[in-house]
C-alpha positions in Angstrom: 12.0 -3.8 19.1 13.8 -7.1 18.5 16.0 -8.5 15.7 15.7 -11.8 13.9 15.8 -13.2 10.5 12.5 -12.7 8.6 10.8 -16.1 8.7 10.3 -17.9 5.3 6.5 -17.9 6.1 6.4 -14.1 6.5 5.4 -12.3 3.3 6.1 -8.6 2.8 3.2 -6.7 1.2 5.0 -3.4 1.0 8.7 -2.8 0.6 10.4 0.6 0.4 14.0 1.7 0.5 15.9 4.8 1.7 19.7 5.4 1.8 20.4 3.5 5.0 17.5 0.9 5.3 14.9 -1.3 3.7 11.4 -0.9 5.3 8.9 -3.7 4.9 5.3 -4.2 5.9 4.3 -7.8 6.3 1.0 -9.6 5.8 0.2 -9.2 9.5 0.6 -5.4 9.3 3.9 -5.4 11.2 6.6 -3.0 10.2 10.1 -4.4 9.8 13.4 -2.6 9.0 16.7 -4.0 7.6 19.6 -1.6 8.3 22.2 -1.2 5.5 25.7 0.1 5.6 28.7 0.5 3.2 30.4 -2.5 4.9 27.2 -4.7 4.6 25.0 -3.3 1.8 22.5 -6.2 2.1 22.1 -5.9 5.8 22.3 -8.6 8.4 18.8 -9.1 9.8 15.2 -7.7 9.9 14.1 -5.9 13.0 10.5 -5.8 14.0 9.5 -2.3 15.1 6.9 -1.5 17.7 3.6 -0.2 16.5 0.6 0.0 18.7 -1.8 -0.7 15.8 -1.1 -2.8 12.8 -0.3 -1.1 9.5 -2.3 -1.4 6.3 0.0 0.7 4.1 3.5 2.0 4.4 5.4 4.7 2.4 9.0 6.0 2.7 10.3 9.4 1.5 13.9 10.5 1.7 13.7 11.4 5.4 10.5 9.9 6.8 8.5 6.7 7.1 4.7 6.8 7.3 2.2 4.0 8.1 -1.5 4.0 7.5 -3.2 2.0 10.3 -6.0 -0.4 9.6 -8.5 2.2 11.0 -7.2 4.8 8.5 -5.2 6.9 10.9 -1.6 7.8 9.9 1.6 7.5 12.0 5.0 8.9 11.3 8.3 7.4 12.5 10.4 10.0 14.4 14.0 10.0 15.3 15.3 8.6 12.0 18.9 9.8 11.3 22.2 8.5 9.8 23.1 7.1 13.2 19.6 5.7 13.9 18.0 4.5 10.6 15.2 2.7 12.5 14.2 5.9 14.4 12.8 6.0 17.9 9.0 6.0 18.0 5.7 6.3 16.0 3.5 9.4 16.4 0.0 9.6 15.0 -0.9 12.6 13.0 -4.4 14.1 12.6 -6.5 12.8 9.7 -8.1 9.6 8.4 -7.4 8.2 4.9 -8.2 5.3 2.6 -4.9 5.6 0.7 -1.8 7.9 0.8 1.6 8.5 -0.7 4.6 10.7 -0.1 6.9 12.6 -2.4 10.7 13.0 -1.9 10.0 16.6 -1.0 7.9 15.4 2.0 4.5 16.2 0.5 2.0 13.7 1.8 -1.0 13.1 -0.5 -4.1 11.3 0.7 -7.5 10.2 -0.4 -10.1 10.8 2.3 -12.9 8.3 3.2 -15.3 10.4 1.2 -13.0 10.5 -1.8 -11.4 13.9 -1.4 -7.8 14.6 -2.3 -5.7 16.2 0.4 -2.1 17.3 0.7 0.0 17.8 3.8 3.3 19.6 3.8 5.9 18.5 6.3 8.4 21.2 7.0 11.7 19.7 8.1 14.3 21.9 9.8 18.0 21.0 9.1 20.2 19.4 11.8 22.3 22.2 13.3 24.2 20.6 16.2 26.6 23.5 16.8 24.1 26.4 16.7 21.7 27.1 19.5 18.1 26.7 18.6 16.0 29.8 18.0 13.3 30.5 20.5 10.3 28.3 19.9 11.9 26.3 17.1 12.1 22.5 16.9 15.4 21.3 15.6 16.8 17.9 14.7 15.0 17.2 11.4 11.6 16.9 13.0 8.6 18.5 11.5 7.0 21.8 12.7 3.2 22.1 12.8 1.6 21.3 9.5 -1.9 20.9 8.3 -3.9 19.1 5.6 -5.0 21.1 2.6 -8.1 19.9 0.7 -7.4 20.0 -3.0 
C-alpha cells in the first residue's frame, strides 16, 4: 500500500463513500482510498491498496467494501474500523458473479453467470473490547460464516 496524489491521467470508474473514506476503482482495476477526517474533510491523498487481482466492480456499504475481480470472484476488505478506514487485507469469498450490489444492512445481492439472482447475508458482530469473547465467536466487526441463497 502506498500513498500518492491520483494522477490526472487516472480515471475512476467507480466511486463510493462511507463515513471516513472515499473508495475509488480506476480504469486499470486498481482500488484507491482517500481517508477523510473532521480536520480534513476532503482528505490529503489517494492511497493505492493491494489487491492480487484487478477489480472490475466495487461497492461500499456502511461497514464493508467489496470488489468483483475480473474473473467474477468477489473479495471483501477486512479490518476496516474508525482507526483504520483503509482496512488490512482482502479475502475472497465463495461464488462467481457477473454483477453485484450491497445494501446498508450488509445484504449482498448478485447476478450469477447463468442469470440467477442470489443474496448473501453478512452477519457482523459488534465491537466489544472490554468483554471477553464467547467460546467460538469471532469478534471485532468481522463476519461469521454466511452463505449464498438462490432467490
